[in-house]
C-alpha positions in Angstrom: 0.0 0.0 0.1 1.9 3.0 -1.4 0.8 6.7 -1.1 1.5 9.6 -3.2 2.6 13.4 -2.1 -0.8 15.2 -1.4 -2.9 12.0 -0.9 -5.2 12.2 2.0 -4.8 9.2 4.4 -7.1 9.3 7.8 -6.9 12.8 8.2 -3.3 13.6 7.3 -1.8 14.7 4.1 1.1 12.7 2.9 4.2 14.8 2.4 7.0 12.4 1.1 8.4 9.1 1.5 11.1 9.0 4.6 12.3 5.4 4.1 11.2 1.9 3.0 12.2 -1.2 4.7 11.6 -5.0 4.2 8.2 -4.8 5.7 6.9 -1.4 5.7 7.3 2.4 4.5 7.4 5.5 6.8 6.0 8.9 5.4 6.4 12.5 6.2 2.7 13.5 6.7 0.8 16.8 8.0 -1.8 16.5 10.4 -3.8 19.7 9.1 -6.2 20.0 12.1 -3.5 20.1 14.8 -1.0 21.9 12.5 1.8 19.6 13.0 4.0 17.1 10.9 4.2 13.5 11.7 5.8 10.3 10.9 3.5 7.5 9.4 4.8 4.2 9.5 2.6 2.0 7.4 2.9 -1.7 7.5 0.8 -3.0 4.6 -1.7 -6.1 5.1 -2.5 -9.1 3.0 -5.2 -7.2 0.9 -2.3 -5.0 -0.2 -0.4 -7.8 -1.5 1.9 -7.5 1.6 4.2 -10.3 2.7 3.6 -9.5 6.3 2.9 -12.4 8.5 0.7 -12.7 11.3 3.5 -13.1 13.8 4.8 -9.7 12.3 1.5 -7.9 12.6 1.5 -8.8 16.4 4.9 -7.7 16.8 3.8 -4.3 15.5 0.8 -4.4 17.7 3.2 -5.2 20.6 5.6 -2.4 19.7 2.8 0.2 19.5 1.3 -0.9 23.0 4.9 -0.8 24.6 5.5 2.6 23.4 2.2 3.9 24.2 2.8 3.3 27.8 6.3 4.9 28.3 6.5 8.4 29.2 9.8 10.2 28.3 10.9 13.0 26.4 13.8 10.8 25.3 11.6 8.2 23.6 9.8 8.7 20.1 6.1 9.3 21.1 3.3 7.2 19.4 0.1 9.4 18.8 -2.0 6.7 17.2 -2.1 3.3 16.0 -4.8 2.5 13.3 -5.7 -0.8 11.4 -5.8 -0.1 7.6 -8.4 -1.4 5.4 -6.0 -4.1 3.9 -5.3 -5.6 7.2 -2.4 -3.6 8.0 -1.0 -1.3 10.5 -0.5 2.5 10.4 1.4 4.2 13.2 1.2 8.0 13.5 4.3 8.9 15.2 6.3 12.0 16.6 8.5 13.3 13.6 12.2 13.3 14.5 14.0 15.6 12.5 17.6 15.5 13.6 18.6 12.2 11.6 20.0 9.5 13.5 23.4 8.5 15.3 24.2 6.2 12.4 24.5 9.3 10.4 26.7 11.1 12.8 29.4 8.3 13.3 32.2 7.9 10.9 34.4 4.6 11.2 37.4 5.3 13.4 36.9 8.8 13.9 35.4 9.4 17.9 32.9 12.1 18.8 33.9 15.2 20.9 33.7 14.1 24.8 30.8 16.3 25.4 28.5 15.5 22.6 29.4 11.5 23.4 28.4 12.1 27.2 25.4 14.0 26.0 24.1 10.9 23.9 24.8 8.4 26.7 22.7 10.3 29.1 20.0 10.7 26.4 20.1 6.7 26.0 20.2 6.1 29.8 17.4 8.3 30.3 15.2 6.6 27.7 16.1 3.3 29.1 15.4 4.5 32.6 11.8 5.1 31.9 11.5 2.0 29.7 13.0 -0.5 32.3 10.8 1.2 35.0 7.7 0.0 32.6 9.5 -3.5 32.8 10.4 -3.0 28.8 13.7 -4.3 27.6 14.4 -2.5 24.4 16.6 -5.3 23.2 18.3 -3.4 20.1 20.3 -0.2 21.3 22.4 0.5 18.2 23.5 3.9 16.6 20.3 3.4 14.0 17.8 3.3 16.8 19.1 6.6 18.5 17.4 9.4 16.8 17.8 13.2 17.5 15.3 16.1 17.5 16.2 19.4 15.5 18.0 20.6 19.0 20.1 17.3 19.2 18.3 15.8 22.0 18.3 12.0 22.0 15.1 10.2 20.9 15.2 6.3 21.1 13.3 4.6 18.5 12.3 1.2 17.1 10.9 -0.9 20.0 10.2 -3.7 17.5 12.3 -6.4 19.4 11.3 -5.1 22.9 9.9 -7.4 25.3 8.3 -6.9 28.7 9.3 -8.6 31.8 7.3 -9.8 35.0 7.5 -7.7 38.0 9.8 -9.0 40.4 11.7 -11.4 38.1 13.4 -8.9 35.8 14.6 -11.4 33.1 12.9 -13.0 30.1 13.6 -16.7 28.7 14.9 -16.2 24.8 14.4 -20.0 24.0 17.0 -19.6 21.0 15.1 -16.3 19.7 17.2 -13.8 17.8 17.1 -10.6 20.1 19.1 -7.7 18.8 21.8 -6.9 16.5 24.6 -9.1 16.8 27.8 -6.4 17.5 25.5 -5.1 20.5 24.7 -8.4 21.9 25.4 -9.2 25.4 27.1 -12.6 26.2 23.9 -14.2 27.4 22.0 -13.1 24.8 24.4 -14.7 22.1 24.4 -17.9 24.3 20.4 -18.1 24.3 20.2 -18.0 28.1 17.6 -15.6 30.2 18.1 -12.0 29.9 17.0 -8.9 31.2 18.0 -5.0 31.6 21.6 -6.0 31.9 21.5 -6.7 28.3 20.4 -3.3 27.4 23.4 -1.8 29.7 25.7 -3.9 27.6 24.6 -2.5 24.4 25.1 0.9 26.0 28.5 0.0 27.0 29.4 -1.2 23.3 27.4 1.9 21.9 29.5 4.2 24.1 32.7 2.8 23.3 32.0 3.1 19.7 31.2 7.0 20.7 34.3 7.6 22.1 36.9 5.6 20.1 35.2 5.3 16.7 35.5 1.6 16.8 33.6 -1.4 18.4 35.0 -2.8 21.5 35.3 -6.7 20.0 37.1 -6.4 16.7 35.7 -9.2 14.5 35.4 -10.1 10.8 32.4 -12.6 10.9 30.0 -13.7 13.4 32.2 -16.5 14.8 34.9 -14.5 15.6 32.5 -11.9 17.5 31.1 -14.8 19.4 34.5 -15.9 20.4 35.7 -12.2 21.4 32.5 -11.5 23.3 32.2 -14.8 25.0 35.9 -15.2 26.0 37.8 -12.0 25.1 38.4 -8.5 26.6 37.5 -5.2 24.9 39.8 -2.9 23.3 41.4 -0.7 25.7 40.6 3.2 25.5 43.0 5.6 24.3 44.6 8.2 27.0 42.2 10.7 25.7 39.2 9.4 27.3 39.2 9.9 31.3 40.1 6.7 33.1 36.9 6.7 35.5 34.7 6.9 32.6 36.7 4.2 30.7 36.3 1.9 33.6 32.5 2.8 33.7 31.9 1.5 30.3 34.0 -1.3 30.9 31.9 -2.4 33.9 28.8 -2.4 31.3 30.8 -4.8 29.1 31.1 -7.3 32.1 30.6 -10.9 31.1 28.7 -11.6 34.2 25.5 -9.6 34.1 25.5 -9.0 38.0 28.8 -7.2 37.7 27.1 -4.5 35.3 25.6 -1.4 36.7 22.2 -2.4 38.5 20.2 -0.2 36.0 20.2 2.8 33.6 19.3 5.1 36.6 22.4 3.7 38.4 24.4 4.3 35.4 23.3 7.8 35.4 23.9 8.4 38.9 27.6 7.0 38.5 27.8 9.5 35.7 26.8 12.5 37.9 29.2 11.2 40.7 32.0 11.3 38.4 31.2 14.6 37.0 31.6 15.9 40.4 35.2 15.0 40.2 36.0 15.5 36.9 34.4 18.6 35.3 35.0 17.3 31.8 32.2 14.6 32.3 29.7 17.1 33.5 26.5 17.9 31.3 27.3 21.0 30.0 26.6 24.0 32.2 24.0 22.0 34.1 23.9 22.0 38.0 24.4 18.5 39.3 23.5 19.2 43.1 19.7 18.9 42.2 17.7 16.4 40.2 16.3 17.7 36.9 15.1 16.2 33.7 16.6 19.3 31.7 20.1 19.4 30.1 21.9 22.1 28.7 20.9 23.2 25.4 23.9 22.9 22.8 23.2 26.5 21.3 23.9 29.5 23.4 21.3 31.4 25.3 21.3 35.2 24.4 19.2 38.0 25.5 15.9 37.8 27.8 17.8 38.9 30.6 14.9 41.3 31.9 12.3 38.3 31.6 14.7 36.0 33.0 15.2 38.4 36.1 11.4 39.0 36.5 10.7 35.2 36.3 13.1 34.3 38.8 11.8 36.7 41.3 8.4 35.5 40.7 9.0 32.0 41.1 11.4 32.4 44.1 8.5 34.2 46.0 6.6 31.9 48.0 3.4 33.7 47.2 3.6 32.8 43.8 1.7 29.2 42.9 1.7 29.7 39.1 3.5 31.8 36.9 2.2 32.0 33.1 4.2 33.0 29.9 1.8 33.9 27.6 3.0 34.8 23.8 2.5 33.7 20.0 4.0 30.4 19.2 7.7 30.2 18.1 8.5 33.5 20.7 10.7 31.3 22.7 8.4 30.2 25.8 9.8 27.0 25.9 13.4 27.9 25.5 13.0 30.5 28.3 11.2 28.0 30.4 14.1 25.4 30.2 17.0 27.9 30.5 15.2 29.3 33.9 14.9 25.8 35.0 18.7 25.1 34.8 19.4 28.5 36.5 16.9 27.7 39.5 17.9 24.1 40.4 19.7 25.3 43.5 16.4 27.3 44.9 14.5 24.3 45.4 15.1 21.1 47.4 13.4 19.2 44.6 15.2 20.7 41.7 13.5 21.7 38.6 11.4 19.8 36.0 10.1 20.0 32.5 6.6 18.6 32.0 5.6 18.5 28.3 1.9 18.7 28.2 2.0 19.5 24.5 0.0 15.9 23.8 -2.3 15.9 26.8 -5.8 15.7 25.6 -7.4 15.1 29.1 -7.1 15.3 32.8 -5.6 12.0 33.0 -2.9 12.8 30.6 -2.0 15.8 32.4 -1.8 14.0 35.7 0.8 11.5 34.2 
């Protein structure tokens, strides 16, 4: 089921095709009623001559249900899932316009340390939300790390994700392929029970790739990769990478899952601790002493000093319960709010937080 530019599909106007895979097509489309662009992922059904098996249809439905229950600005948002007339699925999703990490990487060339750390924190933030919802992503790799227009991480593709039982923390693979070989943990390669530790292994592989431009286990084929992961050691880091960070990454690559960080949240906390000791590891200009979900913007904040001063006065006045910024779209209300959040971290014991209500449609969504 192919769509042409200008075609109307369920209230959306197709703009252009973004990509095509073995089983489906992704389009850029416009929701004229809400005035926003979206990504429309189309999985054709049997009536359209698609080769989609019932198992793949179930996987697509499972992916949609998992994403719908995840609440994180670092995860691509699912707006709606609809069953098409041909028996396939149409997934209306957040359009992420900054490309993928795969586009940003060049073999043999490391990313600058601040950028690598920014990506690591973004991926861990997404996994923190996923693991809290008992979801194992299962396929952390550069192609699934997307960026918005400001360069912030948006974790995508939960097609292989699985949910684990509360209190158990693992799933049985029973020989099932789970992930991309270069990022698979030893327990995944050998078909053992796996859990969130496998995601953290993949984070370790990805981070070493960011910091060195190379994968931690050199291999020319699957057999060499298997042997390196099962019985070898990761490649050492160059001296340009701070030693505490190198040690933390290699702990993620511990062969025994129990020796890896306990969770994505624990990994973030360890990064914060290291940043207190080495400012090279700090997330931009963000203050680490108070909790927040806002990271320093990659661009410089210029102007608005009068407004910032007035807002600081209002927000630190105990009589102020609510301060509202009013103005036309695109005037910078969100930008100044995020900047203010970073500047006021030390003013509130619980830190400052950014809650995005742009997609909330009812009181229940606001509360969540």
